[in-house]
C-alpha positions as CSV (number, residue, x, y, z in Angstrom):
1,M,-0.1,0.1,0.0
2,P,1.1,3.5,-0.6
3,T,2.4,5.7,2.4
4,Q,0.6,8.5,3.9
5,T,2.9,10.9,2.2
6,F,1.5,9.4,-1.3
7,F,-2.2,10.2,-0.1
8,N,-1.2,13.8,1.2
9,L,-0.4,14.7,-2.4
10,P,-2.9,16.7,-4.3
11,E,-5.4,14.6,-6.2
12,E,-3.9,15.7,-9.6
13,K,-0.6,14.5,-8.7
14,R,-1.8,11.3,-7.5
15,N,-3.8,10.8,-10.2
16,R,-1.0,11.6,-12.9
17,I,1.5,8.9,-11.2
18,L,-1.1,6.3,-11.2
19,E,-2.2,6.9,-14.7
20,A,1.6,6.6,-15.6
21,A,2.0,3.4,-13.6
22,I,-1.2,1.9,-15.3
23,Q,0.1,2.7,-18.9
24,E,3.8,1.0,-17.7
25,F,1.7,-2.0,-16.5
26,A,-0.8,-2.4,-19.4
27,A,2.3,-2.0,-21.8
28,Y,5.1,-4.3,-20.3
29,A,5.0,-7.4,-18.0
30,F,6.1,-6.8,-14.5
31,D,10.0,-7.9,-14.8
32,Q,10.0,-5.4,-17.9
33,A,8.4,-2.6,-16.1
34,S,10.5,0.5,-15.4
35,I,10.5,2.9,-12.5
36,A,12.3,5.3,-14.7
37,R,9.6,5.3,-17.1
38,I,6.9,5.8,-14.6
39,I,8.6,8.8,-13.1
40,E,9.4,10.2,-16.1
41,Q,5.7,10.2,-17.4
42,A,4.6,11.3,-14.2
43,G,6.8,14.3,-13.9
44,I,8.2,13.2,-10.5
45,P,12.0,12.6,-9.2
46,R,13.1,9.1,-8.3
47,G,13.4,10.0,-4.8
48,S,9.8,10.8,-4.5
49,F,8.7,7.6,-5.8
50,Y,10.3,5.6,-2.8
51,Q,8.5,8.3,-0.6
52,Y,5.2,7.1,-2.0
53,F,5.8,3.2,-2.7
54,K,7.8,0.9,-0.9
55,N,9.1,-0.7,-4.5
56,L,7.7,-1.2,-7.8
57,K,5.8,-4.4,-6.5
58,D,3.9,-2.5,-3.9
59,L,2.8,0.1,-6.7
60,Y,1.8,-3.0,-9.0
61,K,-0.5,-4.4,-6.4
62,Y,-2.0,-1.2,-5.4
63,I,-3.0,-0.4,-9.1
64,F,-4.9,-3.8,-9.2
65,N,-6.6,-3.2,-5.8
66,L,-7.6,0.1,-7.2
67,A,-8.9,-1.3,-10.7
68,V,-10.9,-4.0,-8.7
69,E,-12.7,-1.5,-6.3
70,K,-13.4,0.8,-9.3
71,K,-15.2,-2.1,-11.2
72,L,-17.0,-2.9,-7.9
73,Q,-18.4,1.0,-7.5
74,Y,-19.1,0.6,-11.3
75,F,-21.6,-2.4,-10.7
76,E,-23.1,-0.8,-7.5
77,A,-23.9,2.5,-9.7
78,K,-25.3,0.7,-12.9
79,V,-27.1,-2.4,-11.4
80,P,-29.5,-0.9,-8.4
81,D,-31.3,-3.9,-8.2
82,L,-28.3,-5.6,-6.4
83,H,-29.7,-4.1,-3.4
84,G,-33.3,-2.9,-4.2
85,D,-36.5,-4.4,-4.4
86,G,-36.3,-5.4,-7.9
87,F,-33.7,-7.8,-7.2
88,E,-33.9,-11.3,-9.3
89,F,-30.8,-13.5,-9.0
90,F,-30.6,-14.4,-12.9
91,S,-31.4,-11.5,-14.5
92,T,-29.3,-9.3,-11.8
93,L,-26.3,-11.8,-12.8
94,Q,-27.4,-11.3,-16.6
95,R,-27.3,-7.4,-16.3
96,L,-23.8,-7.4,-14.3
97,F,-22.2,-9.3,-16.9
98,T,-23.4,-7.0,-19.4
99,V,-21.9,-3.8,-17.3
100,G,-19.0,-5.5,-17.0
101,L,-18.8,-4.9,-20.8
102,E,-19.6,-1.5,-20.6
103,F,-16.6,-1.0,-17.7
104,A,-14.2,-2.4,-20.2
105,Q,-15.2,-0.3,-23.0
106,D,-15.6,3.0,-20.7
107,H,-12.1,2.0,-19.2
108,P,-10.0,0.7,-21.9
109,E,-6.6,1.7,-19.8
110,L,-7.9,-1.0,-17.2
111,L,-8.8,-3.3,-19.9
112,A,-5.5,-3.2,-21.4
113,L,-4.1,-3.8,-17.7
114,G,-6.1,-6.8,-17.4
115,H,-4.9,-8.0,-20.8
116,R,-1.4,-7.7,-19.8
117,F,-2.1,-9.5,-16.6
118,M,-3.5,-12.5,-18.1
119,K,-0.2,-13.0,-20.1
120,E,1.9,-12.1,-16.7
121,T,5.1,-14.2,-16.9
122,N,5.9,-13.5,-13.2
123,V,3.9,-16.3,-12.3
124,Q,4.4,-16.0,-8.2
125,L,3.4,-12.0,-8.7
126,R,0.3,-13.3,-10.6
127,E,-0.9,-15.7,-7.9
128,E,-0.2,-13.1,-5.2
129,V,-2.5,-10.7,-6.8
130,I,-5.1,-12.8,-7.5
131,A,-5.2,-14.2,-3.8
132,E,-5.3,-10.8,-2.6
133,Q,-8.2,-9.8,-4.9
134,A,-10.4,-13.3,-4.7
135,P,-11.9,-12.5,-1.4
136,K,-13.5,-9.2,-3.0
137,S,-15.1,-11.3,-5.9
138,T,-16.0,-14.1,-3.4
139,N,-17.7,-11.7,-0.9
140,F,-19.5,-9.8,-3.8
141,Y,-20.9,-12.8,-5.6
142,G,-21.4,-14.4,-2.1
143,N,-23.9,-11.6,-1.0
144,M,-25.7,-12.2,-4.2
145,L,-26.1,-15.9,-3.5
146,Q,-27.1,-15.2,0.2
147,R,-30.0,-12.9,-1.1
148,G,-30.9,-15.4,-3.8
149,F,-31.2,-18.2,-1.1
150,E,-33.1,-15.8,1.5
151,L,-35.7,-14.9,-1.3
152,G,-36.3,-18.4,-2.3
153,Q,-34.9,-17.9,-5.8
154,L,-32.3,-20.6,-5.7
155,D,-32.7,-24.3,-4.9
156,P,-32.1,-24.4,-1.0
157,S,-30.3,-28.0,-1.2
158,V,-27.5,-26.3,-3.1
159,D,-24.4,-26.0,-0.8
160,Y,-23.4,-22.2,-0.3
161,S,-20.0,-22.5,-0.5
162,T,-19.8,-24.7,-3.7
163,A,-22.0,-22.2,-5.3
164,V,-19.6,-19.2,-4.6
165,F,-17.1,-21.4,-5.9
166,F,-18.5,-22.1,-9.1
167,M,-19.8,-18.5,-9.5
168,H,-15.9,-17.2,-8.9
169,G,-14.7,-19.9,-11.4
170,M,-17.4,-18.8,-14.0
171,N,-16.8,-15.2,-13.6
172,T,-13.0,-16.1,-14.3
173,A,-13.8,-18.2,-17.5
174,L,-15.6,-15.2,-19.0
175,T,-13.0,-12.8,-18.3
176,D,-10.7,-15.0,-20.1
177,A,-12.9,-15.5,-22.8
178,Y,-13.4,-11.8,-23.1
179,L,-9.7,-11.3,-23.0
180,S,-8.9,-13.7,-25.5
181,L,-11.1,-11.9,-28.2
182,E,-9.0,-10.3,-30.9
183,Q,-8.7,-6.3,-30.3
184,S,-11.2,-5.5,-33.0
185,N,-13.9,-7.7,-31.3
186,L,-13.0,-6.4,-27.9
187,N,-14.1,-3.0,-28.9
188,N,-17.4,-4.1,-30.3
189,A,-18.2,-6.9,-27.6
190,L,-21.8,-5.1,-27.1
191,E,-22.7,-5.0,-30.6
192,D,-21.3,-8.3,-31.7
193,K,-23.8,-10.8,-30.1
194,T,-21.3,-13.7,-30.1
195,Y,-19.7,-12.6,-26.6
196,L,-23.2,-11.9,-25.3
197,D,-24.6,-15.3,-26.5
198,I,-22.0,-17.0,-24.5
199,I,-23.2,-15.3,-21.2
200,N,-26.8,-16.1,-22.2
201,K,-25.9,-19.8,-22.8
202,L,-23.6,-19.9,-19.4
203,L,-26.6,-18.7,-17.2
204,Y,-29.1,-21.1,-18.8
205,L,-26.6,-23.6,-17.6
206,L,-26.4,-22.3,-14.3
207,A,-30.0,-21.9,-14.2
208,H,-31.1,-25.3,-15.2
209,G,-28.0,-27.4,-15.1
210,L,-26.8,-30.6,-17.0
211,K,-29.2,-32.9,-15.8
212,N,-32.2,-34.0,-18.1
213,K,-34.9,-34.1,-15.9
214,E,-37.3,-36.3,-17.9
215,V,-34.8,-39.1,-18.1
216,I,-33.0,-39.1,-14.9
217,P,-35.1,-39.3,-11.5
């Protein structure tokens, strides 16, 4: 995490440093990323960098923490049914996935960051970032599942922890599928029905399962 000195900076200067870091980490794998390029882009002396962050890894992890927080805030703003009376588990989940596409298009710099992260060659660092951010995703989907169970919208015989695990895996799979699209398709994912069709098919599978209810008792 940044030092208090960083948080005491004017907002414009903080944002300038963070924007420079996002550009760097989106363009280069971590082991090729350069503090020199970041401080040059941000217009700060090298000594100041170490007043704000312990090292490059500290900044890297903070950037991903901000990105996840920003996406969750975007969800909260764009999907009022998450906490409103109109909550219905499957329609709300479908809306969330669509809003996730809108977030990617509204924040291309974070999309590029995510795309680079999926290719990150420093496996240990990648696993550390995932481990640190995973609880936020688990808590987010866990709250949705809990509400779905409480409202009687989900099968009460389903194990809650297993459902959370499955939801987290499905979200990861959809993210991987999105980031694997060609750049031209990334920019037009909302117009291109292919990816939306994948979302709808996954949601159908989630709602109805694999079991043939007419054949297997």
